[in-house]
VMD Tcl script that draws the C-alpha trace (Angstrom):
set ca {
  {3.77 119.75 -26.35}
  {5.80 117.93 -28.99}
  {6.94 114.37 -28.40}
  {9.81 113.03 -30.45}
  {12.78 110.74 -30.21}
  {15.96 110.54 -32.19}
  {16.40 108.06 -35.01}
  {19.26 106.48 -33.05}
  {17.26 106.00 -29.83}
  {16.62 102.27 -29.69}
  {15.90 102.25 -25.95}
  {12.15 102.11 -26.51}
  {10.55 98.79 -27.42}
  {6.91 98.46 -28.44}
  {4.97 96.17 -26.16}
  {2.43 93.69 -27.51}
  {3.72 94.24 -31.03}
  {3.63 91.24 -33.37}
  {4.16 90.30 -36.99}
  {2.84 87.42 -39.08}
  {5.21 84.49 -39.34}
  {6.50 84.83 -42.92}
  {6.85 88.61 -43.00}
  {10.49 89.41 -43.78}
  {10.37 93.19 -44.29}
  {8.71 94.93 -41.38}
  {8.16 98.57 -40.57}
  {7.69 97.96 -36.85}
  {10.91 96.01 -36.33}
  {9.47 93.28 -34.13}
  {10.50 89.65 -33.98}
  {7.47 88.47 -32.02}
  {5.20 86.21 -34.08}
  {1.41 86.10 -33.80}
  {-1.58 86.21 -36.13}
  {-4.19 88.95 -35.67}
  {-7.02 86.70 -36.89}
  {-6.19 84.05 -34.29}
  {-7.07 86.52 -31.53}
  {-9.54 89.08 -32.97}
  {-12.63 89.26 -35.18}
  {-13.26 92.46 -37.16}
  {-16.75 93.93 -37.15}
  {-18.51 96.99 -38.53}
  {-16.67 100.06 -39.78}
  {-16.72 102.95 -37.31}
  {-14.75 105.56 -39.28}
  {-11.85 106.19 -41.64}
  {-8.80 108.38 -42.02}
  {-5.86 109.14 -44.28}
  {-4.18 105.75 -43.98}
  {-6.95 103.31 -43.16}
  {-10.22 102.54 -41.43}
  {-11.38 101.94 -37.89}
  {-13.59 98.96 -37.17}
  {-15.19 97.44 -34.15}
  {-13.46 94.20 -33.22}
  {-13.82 91.60 -30.53}
  {-11.31 89.55 -28.60}
  {-11.93 85.85 -29.19}
  {-10.48 84.96 -25.77}
  {-12.32 87.45 -23.57}
  {-15.27 88.62 -25.69}
  {-14.22 92.22 -25.03}
  {-15.41 94.72 -27.65}
  {-12.51 96.83 -28.91}
  {-11.65 99.12 -31.81}
  {-9.12 98.28 -34.52}
  {-7.39 100.83 -36.69}
  {-6.36 99.04 -39.91}
  {-3.59 101.01 -41.60}
  {-3.00 100.10 -45.22}
  {0.73 99.74 -45.83}
  {0.12 100.71 -49.48}
  {-0.83 104.19 -48.26}
  {2.49 104.60 -46.46}
  {4.36 105.93 -49.49}
  {7.08 108.07 -47.91}
  {9.55 107.54 -45.09}
  {7.73 110.32 -43.25}
  {4.46 108.33 -43.44}
  {6.17 105.31 -41.87}
  {7.81 107.49 -39.18}
  {4.42 109.03 -38.38}
  {2.79 105.64 -37.84}
  {5.68 104.41 -35.71}
  {5.60 107.60 -33.63}
  {1.83 107.32 -33.18}
  {2.23 103.76 -31.89}
  {5.10 104.78 -29.62}
  {3.14 107.69 -28.14}
  {0.03 105.56 -27.62}
  {2.17 102.87 -25.97}
  {3.78 105.36 -23.60}
  {0.43 106.94 -22.69}
  {-1.55 103.70 -22.31}
  {-3.03 103.51 -18.85}
  {-3.66 107.25 -18.59}
  {-7.34 107.87 -17.77}
  {-7.75 110.46 -20.55}
  {-6.10 108.48 -23.36}
  {-7.40 105.50 -25.34}
  {-5.57 102.35 -24.24}
  {-3.54 100.61 -26.96}
  {-3.87 96.84 -26.45}
  {-1.92 95.19 -29.29}
  {-0.28 95.99 -32.64}
  {-0.02 93.45 -35.45}
  {1.90 93.88 -38.66}
  {0.61 91.84 -41.58}
  {1.64 91.76 -45.22}
  {-0.78 94.56 -46.18}
  {-1.87 96.17 -42.92}
  {-0.75 97.37 -39.52}
  {-3.57 96.60 -37.08}
  {-3.77 98.74 -33.95}
  {-6.12 97.19 -31.40}
  {-7.33 99.66 -28.81}
  {-9.97 100.34 -26.22}
  {-13.42 101.04 -27.66}
  {-14.89 104.36 -26.56}
  {-18.48 105.23 -27.41}
}
mol new
graphics top color blue
foreach p $ca { graphics top sphere $p radius 0.5 }
foreach p [lrange $ca 0 end-1] q [lrange $ca 1 end] { graphics top cylinder $p $q radius 0.2 }
display resetview
């Protein structure tokens, strides 16, 4: 089943999506300010993919062990790459809470990375 939305559909807002304070050009179009490193600590690398790597991370507030997909913005060279990342985040947001899908907790956009914090499955 294909999931898509039109470029003009602005009815969907990403939840728990933040950017660092001084970031002026964003790909995720959020105005919410927060710093990834204030909340999470990155750990060992678990894997890698086309755009970035996946690391274990922990929540400083709760101690919960999570996974973080760090997507290098330098690797997003085409508009299609950016659309793919945004669509991935949108789909994961819509499906969060489903028992057969990894739960997306937070998304942070930094100067060089988009950090997707999600449930850790081992």
